[in-house]
N, C-alpha and C positions, 0 to 999 in steps of 0.2 A: 375532873376535867382531863387529867392525865390518862385515866382509864378509857375515856371516850376516844381520845386521840389514838391510844394503843389499838382499840378495836377497829378504828378506821384504817389504821396502818395495816392491820392484818387483813381487812377486807380488800384493801388495794393490792396487797401481795397475793391474795387468793385469786382475785380477778386477773392479775398479771400472769399467774401460773396457769390458770385456765386458758387464757389467750395463747400462751406458749404451747399448751397441749391441745389446742383446738382441734387438730387433726384426729388425735386419739379419741377425744370426746365425741366428735362427729361420727367416727366409726362405731363407737359403742352405741350411740343413739340409733344409728342405722341398723345395727344388729338387733337391738331391742324392738325397733319398729318392724323389722322383717319377721321376728319371732311372733309378734302380735298378729301380723298379717297372715302368717302361716296358720296360726291358731284359729283365726276367724275363718279362713278358707277351709280348714280341716273340719271345723264344726259344721260349716255349711254343707260340705261334701257328705259328712256323716248323716246329717238330717235328710239330705237328698236320697241317700242310699236307703235310709229307713222308710222314707215315703214311697220309694220305688218298690221295696220289698212288700210293704203293706198293700200297695195297689196290686202287685202281682198275686199275692195270696188272696186278696179280695176278689180279683177277677177270676181266679181259678177256684175260689171257694175252698181253699186248703183247710182241711180239718185240723182242729187243735188236739183232738184225742183220737187215737186209733186203738181199737180193742179187737182181739182175736178170740173167737169162740168156736167151739166144736159142736156141731149138731144142735145149734140154738134155734128155737122156734121163731118164726118171723114176727109173731105177736110181741116178742120181747122188745122190738124197736119202739113200740108205742109206750111201753113202760119207761124206757130210757128217755124218750122225748119229754116225759112229764117231770124229769128231775130238774131241780132249780138250776138256772143258768144255761141249760141246754137250748140252743136255738134251732138246730137242725140235726136230724139223724138219717143216715142212709146205710142200708145193709147191702153188701155185695159178696159174691162168692169169689174167693181168691185161692189159687193153687199153683204151685210150681210144677213144671212139666219138662220132660226131656223130649226135645224135638229133633227129628231126623230131617235136616235141611240139605237139599241137593248142593253139592260142591264143597261140603264140609266133611272132613274125615272123621271128626269126633262129634258126638251129639251136642246140640245147643240147648242151653237152659233158658226156658221161657216162663212166662207167667200167664196163666189163664185167668181172666178177670171178667166177671159178668158185667153186662152193660144194659141200660134201660131199653125197653122195646121201642120207646119213642123219646125223642129229645136227648139233651145232654144229661150227664149225671148231675145229681144235686150237689155233690161235694167232690173235691179232688179231680177237677177237670184238667185234661192234658193241655199243655202249651206246645202246639205243633209248630215246627220250623217250616215245614212244607207239607203239601198234600192235605188230606182230611183224615178224620178218625174212622175207625172201623164201623160198619153198619150191621145192625141185627140181621141174621139170616145170611151172612156172607162168610162161608166157611174158609175161603182162601185169602182172607185179609188179615193183616197183622200190623201193629204199630212197632216201629223199629227205633231203638235209641240211636241218637246221633253218634255217640261214642262207638257203638258196635258197628255202625255203617262205615265210619272213618277207619276203624281198625282193620276192616276186612275189604276195603275198597269198593263198597257198595255205593251205588249212585241212584239219583232220581232219574227215571227215564223220561218223564214228561210232566207237564203241568196242565191243569184244567183251566181253560180260557172262557168257558161259558156253559150254562146249564139251563134247561127249560123243561117244564112239564105241561101237558095239556090233555084234554079229554073231551069226550062227547057221549052220546048215547051208547049203551052197551052193544047194540046191534051194529054200531059203526066202529067197533074195536080196532079193526085192522087198518082203518084210515087215520087213527089217532096219531101215529108217527108223523104224518104230514103236518098236522097242527103243531106238534112239539118242535119239529125242525124249523118250521116257519117262525115260531116264536123265538127260537134260539138265534136264527139269523137276524131277526129284527133287533134283539138285545145286543148282539155282538157286531152288528153292522157288517155282516158278511153275506156272501151269496153261495149257492150250492157249489159253484166252481172254485170257491176259495179253499175247499178241502182236497188235499192230495188223495186221501183214501177215505172210504166210507164203509162202516160195518153196520148193516141193517138186519135185524132179526127176521128170519123167515119162519113165521108161524106156519105158513103154507107158501108154496112157491108163487101162487097167484097173488098173494098179498104183497110180496116184494115188487112184483110187476106193476101193481096198481099204485103203490107208493112212489116208485121210480118214475112212472109216467106223470104223476101230479107234481113231483118236485123237479123233474127234468134233469136228474143226475146222469152223468156219463157212466155207462155200465162197466167200462174198463177199470173204473176206480172202486167198484162196489164188491165187497165180499171176495177179495182177490184170492183168498185161500179156500174158498168154498163157504157157503152159508150154513145155516142150521140144518137144512135138508141134507147136506153132505157131511158136516162135522158132528152133528148131534144137537140136541136141545135139552140141556141138563135142567131138571126141575129145581127151581129155587136158586139157580146160579147162572141164569142166562146173561145177566149184566156182567158178571165176572168173566164169563167166557168170551163175550163179544169185545169187551174192553181189552182183555189180555191179547186176543187175536189181533185187534187193531194196532196195539202198541208194537208188537213184534213184527207185524207186516210193515209198519212205518220204518222201523229200525232196519229191517232187511233190505228195503228199497231206498234207504237214504232220504225218505220223505220227511216232511215237517209237520203238516197239520192233518188232523183226522176228525171224523165225525162218527159217533156211535149212537144208534137209536133203536128202540124196541118198544113194542106195545105191552101193556099190562092188563091184568084182569079188570073187568068192570068198565072198559071203554077208555082207559087212560094210556098215556105213553110218555116216554122221557127221551131227551136228546142231550148229548154231551159233546163238547168240542175240546180237543186236546192239542197241545203243541209240544213237540219233542224238545228236550233240553240239549 
């Protein structure tokens, strides 16, 4: 009986001391609760980062293994694909190169990398912040790293606001830009007068006259620096020449919107709308 009373007395004393120290006890409890909350949030953030990284690598189809070979035959890819656990194999040519870039006193180190003739690469697709990737047969195009651009004060001149392609019978090749431009204006909800400047390829001078009559463009806005008859018609690089001419003409005149269009072989044509940044 005396031992039971003694335990009760100690319990009462413990409760009394805890009540006296209730402020400290509450502070300790809050610290523990905060630590648990931070742990839960950290685990949640870590899982979110893991999921984001996994989604990024899946979207870009980032390869798990990179192997460098010298003078390896293409048929070796089929043998590698047969190895257990291998889901996909892609072979590409990669080479460092010294580039002579206008405006740089010293050579710039770049990487030459082969790309598929059609579609995106099977593995290791680029994640672009702006613009588009390079296209096959475009010798004047390159992908620029964001860090390099920021370090050297390079900027994006313009953004693409619309694109359309159309075609018809091969004998109507030179009228195809009319259809491509009409489709572009329908997609972007614009009119021919919406464009400050227009660059239209002149396969022949009479072709530009026919397209202009059908589209009703104002001739003072078209090929303001001269068309292909005056500047030249580079084989395999007409699109690059026309778009580059258009962008610098817009910049020189402080204009905002531009249209580039040209006919292609086989009765096709493309039209591209841009807006200066």
